[in-house]
N, C-alpha and C positions, 0 to 999 in steps of 0.2 A: 451526605446530601449535596454538598458543594461540589465534590468530585464528580458526581453523576451529572451535574449540570454543566461542568466545564469540559468534560470529555467530548461531547458532540461539537462544541465550538472549536476545540483543538483539532479535531479531525477535519472540520470544515476549513480551518485555516491552513492545515497541511495540504488539503486538496487544492485550494486556491494557489498555494505556493508551487505545487507541482505543475499546475496548468500554466502559471506564469513562466516558470523556468523552461518548460517545453515550448511554449509559444515564442519566447525570446530566442531559444536555440534554433527553432525553425526560421525565424526572421534573420538570424545571423547567416544561416546557410543561404537563404534567398538573396541576401545582400552580396554574397560572394560569387554566386553562380554567374552573373553577367560580367564580372570583373575582367576576364581575359577577352571579352567580346567587344569592349569599348576602348577608347583611347583619349588622350588629352585631358581636358578639365573633367570630363565624365569619369574617367578612371581615377583621377585624384579625389573627386568627391566620393566615389564608391570606396576608396581606400579608407578615408576618415569615417564614413558612415558605417562601413562593415566592422571596423575596429570598435566603434562606439557601441553598436548593437551587440556584438560578441561579448564585449566587456560587461554590458548589462546582463547578458545571459549567464555569464560566470558569477556575477554578484548574486543573481537570483538562485543559482545552483548552490552557492556557498550558504545562502540563507536557508535554503531547503534542508541543508545538511546539518547546520549548527546554529540556526537562529541568527540573531543580530551579530553574534560573535564571528561568524564566518565572513560576511562581507567586510566587517570592520578589520579583521586580520588581513584580508586580501588587499583592501585599500591602503592600510598602513604599511604593510611589509612590501607588497609587490608594486603598489602605486607610488607611494612616497619613496620607497627604497629604490625602485626602478628609476625614478626621476633623479635621485641623488647619485646613483652610480653612473647614469648617463651624463649628468652635469660634470662630474669628475672626469669622465672619459673624454668629453670634447675639449676639456681644458688641459688635461695632462697626458692623454693617450693611454692611461691605465684604467681598467685592466684589459681593454680590447685591442688597443693599438690606436694610432693617430688617425682621426677622421673628423669630418665636419658635415653638418646638415646644410642643405642648399636653400632652405626656406620654402620648399614646395609643399610642405605638409601642414601648413596653416600656422596659427598662433604658437608662440614659443614661451617657455618659462625657464629661466636660468640657462638659456641657450639651447634648450631641448624642446622640440615640438610637443605640444600637449598630448597629441595622439600617441606618442611613444610610450609614456608610462601607462596609458590605457592598454596598449598592446601587451606590456608585461603582465598587467592584471588579467587580460582576457585569456592568456594561455597558461598562467601560473596555476589557476585552479584546475583546469582539465589535466594538466601535468601532475599535480598533486594527487588527484583522484586516480589517475592511471597508476601512479606509484603505489598508492594504497592498495589497489586491486592486486597488483603483481606481488606486493609484499605480504598479502594476506592480512592487511591491516584495516580495521573497521573505523579508524579515526577517533577512537576513544583513548583515554589514558591507558597506556600499555607498556610493554617491555621496551627498554632502550634499543635492543637489537632490532625490533620491529620498526622503530622510528628511523634508525639508520638505514635500513633497507628501503623504507619509503623515501627518504631524502635522496638516496643514490639513484633509485629507479625514477623518481619524479624529476630530479635534477637533470638526468639524461633525457627524459621525455621532453623537457622544456628546451634544453640546449640544442638537441638534435633538430628541433623545428627550425632553428635559425639557419641551418644548412640550406633550407628552401627560402627562408625569408630574405636573408641578406643579399644573395644574388639578384633576386627579384627587385628589391628596393634600389640597389646600385644601378641595375639596368634602367630603372625608371627615373634615375637622376635625383633621388630623394636624399642620398648622402654619398660622400666620396671618401675613399681611403687614400691616405698619403702614400702608404707603402703596401700595396696589395699582394706582394709576393714575399715569401712563399705562402701557398695556401693549401687547402686540402686537395688531393688529386681530383681533377675534374670540376672543381669549384673555382673558376677563374674570377679574379677581381676582388676577392675577399681574403685577407691574410689569415694565416693559421693562428696568430695571436688572438683573433676575434673568437674563434671556436674555443680555444683554451680558456679565455676570459668568460665566455658564456657558460662553460661547464662549471667553473668555480662559482660564479655568481648564482647560477641556477640551483646548485646543490644547497648553498647557504639559504637562498630565498625560499625554496620549497620546504626546507627544514624549519625555517622560521615561521612561515605561514601555517605549517602543520602544528607547530608547538603552540602558537598563539590561538589557533582556532579550536584546539582539542578541548573537549569536555564530554561527559556522558551525554550521548545524543538523546534528546527528549522525544524525538519523533522517528518514524521509520526511516532507515538509511537508504532510501531509494535512490538518492543522487549518487552515492558512492558505489552502489552495486553495479556489476557489469550490465550495461544497457541503460544506465541513468543518463541524464542530459549532458553532464560534463564529460563522461566517457564517450558518448556518441559524438560530441563535438570534437574530441581529440581524434577519433577515428576518421571523422569527416575531413579534418584538416590534413591528416596524412594522405588519404586517398585523393583529395582534390589537389594537393600540392604535387604529388607524383604525376597526376594527369596533366595539370597545367604546364609543368616544366617539360613534359614529354610531347604534348600535343600543341600547345599554344605559344610557349615562350622560347622555343628553340634551344632548350637546355637539357638535352637527353642525359648528359653526364651528371648534371645536378640531380635529375630524377633518379639515376642509378645510385649515386653516393648517398643522397638524402633518403632514398627509399630503403637502403640498407641500414643506415645509422638510426633513423627514426623508426624503422621497422623492427629494430631490436626491442622496442616497447610496443609498437602498434600491432605487430603480428600476434604475439602472445596475448595481448589485451583483447584483440578481436576474437581469438580462440576462447578466452574466458567468457566474453559476452555471448558468443554463439552457444557455448555450453550452458550458460545460465538461461538463455532463451529456450533451449531445448528442454531443460528441466521444468521450466514454467509451463511449456506446452504439454 
């Protein structure tokens, strides 16, 4: 009798969670659309607002997928972990290379703008879900080989995003590299050590978020399925980053290099999403 009474409430709760996750995902996209069309204080405000809303969308998607355990894992590992690795980075140059923030991104904690760990959080969850989709992993307790595939694919999904992010933020004057050469071909102003550090940190971070958040999922896994809000946000980030570098930022080489590297995840992910949409149709 109790189970019969609880099930409608659980379904209503899941429906509300889905609506919240999708609404925040839409808001994140709307915050990013005007970014290349404005400048000065407006662009700086949109940077912070866009990251904050995207972060909330990722937290909501994590909750939709794993209940409270999802956003807790994302905050603890990607948020606090991202803050820790950045704090070490600005003091020691490890693992990304020597750099410093210019103070244009708002309040700081431990020498790191607060928006920076939010950015780690905002993309860590979409990257993890992209990795799960490509690894054929449903996010439940599973075989170690599946977890490794998820960590590698998701780590690359996260690290390759920085091929777009770093040149954009350097050009905007938000941080400065002490030794920007050598770098990836076509990605001027950002050292190769940064990409290597991102790959290493991202694989560990995605593996840790995955491990902490895993448990048998009590609700439909709509967030992790191709076409869920986290996957859609990842594909939006890829498409918008290529377009912005090509059309608005005068960085066609970054569009090419980032398009290839991030496309190693985004293109097959888009194919999976399109296939899933076709089957539902």
